[in-house]
N, C-alpha and C positions, 0 to 999 in steps of 0.2 A: 504493499500499500504506499502510495507516495506521501512523503511528509508535507504538510500545509505550511506555506510560507506566511510570515506575518504580513499584514497589509502595508503597502509602501506608504512612507509619508508623501504628502503632496509636494509637488516640486517647489511651490512658493515657500512652504515651511523650511524645506532643506536649504534654499537659498538665503533665508533669513538667518538660520543657524550659522551658515558659513560666513555671513557678513559680520555677525556678532563676535564670534571667536571667543576667547577666554576674557573673563572680567578684568579690567585694567587694575592692577595693584596700585594703592595709594603710595606716594612718596613719603618715607619715614623722615621726620625731623624731630631731633631731640632737643628739648627746651630746659634750660636751668632757670628757676624762678625762685622768688622769695614770698613770705607770707606777709604781705602788707596790703592795705586797703587799696592804695593806688596801683598795685600790680594786678588788679582784678581782671582788666581787659586783656592783659597778656595771658593770664591763666585760662581765661574762656577760650583762647585759641585752640585748645585741645579738642574741644567740641565744634567750635566754629569753623575750623579750617577743613573740616571733612568735605565741605561743599566745593572747596578749592582743589580737591584731590590730594590732600595732605593728611598724613597720620602724625599729629604732634603728640609726642610722648613727654610729659612734664615730670620733672624731678625738682621737688622743693628743697632748697638748701638752708641751713641755719642763717647764714649772712653772705653777703655778696662776694667776699673775698674767697669763700669756699668753693665758688662756681668755677673759678679760672683753673685751678688744677684739674677738674674734670674736662675742661676744654682741651688742656694739654694732652690729656690722656686719650683724646678722641671720643669722649663720652657725651659731649654736648655740642650742638651745631649752632644754637642761637640762645641768648641769655638776656634776662632783665637785670639791670645793674645800675648802682649809682655811678655816676661819671668818673668819680676819682678812683674807684676800684678798677674800672676799665682802663683807665690812664696807667695806673701803677702796673697792671698786667702787661699792657703794651710796652711800657718802659723795660719790663723784665724779659722782653722778647716774645710776648704773646702774639700769636697770629690772628688777631681779630679787627674787624672794622666796626665803627658806630654807624648804624644804618637808619636810626630814627630816635625820636624822643617820645616817651610814652607818658610822662607825668611831670609836673613841676611843683616846686614847693616842698611840702611833705615833712616839715620839721617845726618843732616849737621849743623854745626854752620854758621849762616848767620848774617852778619853785615848790618846795614843801608848803603845804597849806598853812602851817603854824608860823611860817616865816614870812610869807606873802612878799618875797623880793620883786622888785620891779625893774631894776636897772642892772647893767653889767658891772658897774662900779660896786654894787652891793655884794658881788660875788667875792670880793677880796677877803681872803681868810676862810674861804668856804671850800667844800668838797663838791665837785661837779662831775656826774657821771655822763658817759658817752660811749657809744660802741666805736671801736677802733675800725678804721678803714672805710667809713661811709660818709655820706655827704653831711651828716650831722657833725662829725668831728671836724671837717673843714670849716663849717659855718661857725662852730663854737670858737675855734682858734682866731678866725677872722674877727669875730665879735670881741674876744678878749684883747687882741692886738690894737683894734680901733679904740678901745677903752684905755690903752696904755698899761694893761696888766700883764704880768708875767705868769708862766704856768709850768707844771712839771707833774709827772705821775709818781715823782720820788719825794715830794715835799720840798720845802725850803723856798718856795716861790709864792707870789700873790695868791694863786689858785692851785689847788691840788686836783689834777685830773684823775678820775677813778674809771678805768676802762672795764666795761661790762658788756656782755651780749645783750641785744636789744630786749630779749625775753626777760632779763633779770634786772633791768634798770628800774622799772615800776616798783618791784618788790623792795629793791634798795631804797627807793624814795619813801615808800610806805613805812619801812621799818627805820627810817631816819639815819640810815648808813651813809647817805649823801644829802646834800642840802638843796641841790638843783640838778637838772639833767637836761641835755639837749637830745631830744627823742623824736623818733619817727612816728608816723601815723599807721594804724589807729591808736597806738599804745599811749601817745601823748594825750589824745582825746579821752581815752579811757581813764587815765589818772585824773584828769580834771573833772570828768563825769562822776567819778566814784568819790570825789571829795578829798582826796589826800594830796592833790596837786592843784596849783593855780598857775594859769599862763602868765609868764613875764612878758613875752612878745615873740613874734615870729622873726627869726634872725635873717632878714633879707635885705639889710641896709648896708651891706658891704660891697666891694666890687663883684662878688659872685652873684649878688642878687638872688633870685629864686633858683635854686640848683634843679637841673633837669635830669631825670632818670633816663637812661638809654637803653635802646635795644641794640645788642651787639651780635655779630655773625662772624663765624669763622671765615678766614680767607679761603679755605678749601671750599666751603659751600658757595661763597660768593663767585669764586673763579671757575670751579669745575662743575657746578650745577646751576648755571645762570637761570634756567627756566624755573627750577624749584625755588631759587632764591627770590625770584620775582613773585611767585605765588605766596610766599611767606609774607612779603610786604603788602601784597594784595589783601591777604587775610587780616594782617595786623590792622590796615587802615579800615577795613569793613567792620572788624570787631570793635575797635576803638569808637567808630561812628555810631554803632549800635548801642554801646554803653553811654555815650553822650546824649544820643536822641531818646533813649529810654532809660532814664534814671531809676525808675521803680525796679525794672528788670536787673539792672546793674546792682542795686542794693540786695536784692534777693539773692543773686548769684554769690556775692561776696560774703554776706552774713550767713547764708545757709550752706553754701557749698565750700567756700574756701575756709571760713572760720568755724562751720559747724555749730553756729549759735554762741560761740565764745565772745562775740561782740554784739552790741545791741544795734538796731537800726539808727538810734541816735549817735551812738559811736561813729557808725559808718558816715552818717551825713556830716558830722563834725569834722571827720577826717577828710572827707572829699572836698569841703569847703576850703581846705587848707592844702590840697594836693589834687587839683583837677587833672582829668585825663586830657592828653594832648597827643599830637603827631610829631612835633617839630624839634629839632635841635640844630644849632649852628656850630660851624667849626669855630667860630670866634668865642662861643660860650666854652667849648672844650679847652680852647687855648687859655682863656682867663682862669679856668679851673686848674689847668696844668701849672701856670704861672705861680698861683697861690699855694699849690702843693709844695712846689719848690721852695717858695718863701718860708713856709712854716714847717717844712721837713716832714710833710705827710707822704707816706710811701717810700721815702728814702731812696729816690730815683737818681741813679748815676747818669743815666742818658734819658732825659725827659723827651717823649715823643712830640713831634711837631703835628699840630692837630690836622693841618692841610694834607698830611701824608696818609691819614687813616679814617677820616670822616668821609664816608661814602654815601651821598644822599640821592644818587640817580634812581635807584630803585624805588625810593619813597616818593620821589616826585612823579614817576610813572604811575605809581599806584593811586596817588592823590588825584592826578589828572583822570585816570580811568574811572574813578569812584565819584568824580565831580566835587572833591573836597578842596577847599582853599587852605 
């Protein structure tokens, strides 16, 4: 008895299958990020970039200077960073480019509530906490220098600097181990909202002005995978625009997904009032930051990089033009 053959697929169906072929794999891009309110749009890229054909894999690091060893090891392709951490890495031979700016501001000088200090001059004889290697350190030193105060983390100067991780600064202020701190967001807003800290002022009246947080990209990604690099910037602009245009969704994402309810909506809103999302950075701002780092010994750079050599904004400009963002 002859074996019956399965019915043939229609020719049209066969043609469609042939055209479709295997599903196109998404391009993997590894993101190094930090857990701060104003890093929210960057964090959202791991979901947002899927529609751009990217698989963004996020690793959250304790502080910015921890990301760059991972870049050197080839474990990170793009990273969110304070500008001074990126500059110090570049000075040490790091192969990264600044490709965008994603937030500005993001710092406050906060006093113990029982002291209610208001001026930098009042910090004389006090202990002031700050995280080493971030924008907050450079802002603090610039403010102390402007006020004519000397400082050291060893004692014997007008102000004793106490270096602590961001996560430990609030506890040190609460326990009165330090008298004031230059702290990031949302931690500075949390200290104020919980009542153990009071704002002295936002330290933006030095030549640095409002520090810009930067998106950096490895030279390898920029040069060897230019189409993927452009998609990263296209996604960054689109994700940032989404956060700016829909603040309620941005708040929900940061409070519920990034911080898992560890900060309140009020903390978030206060933080963002001092660290708005943005797209831009200039080579001039990076150069001013570099010059101040040299002046105050931040990063201890032997060969400070020239901003014009490693600030690459061409991908950002193309992405903004494509999205109709000014």
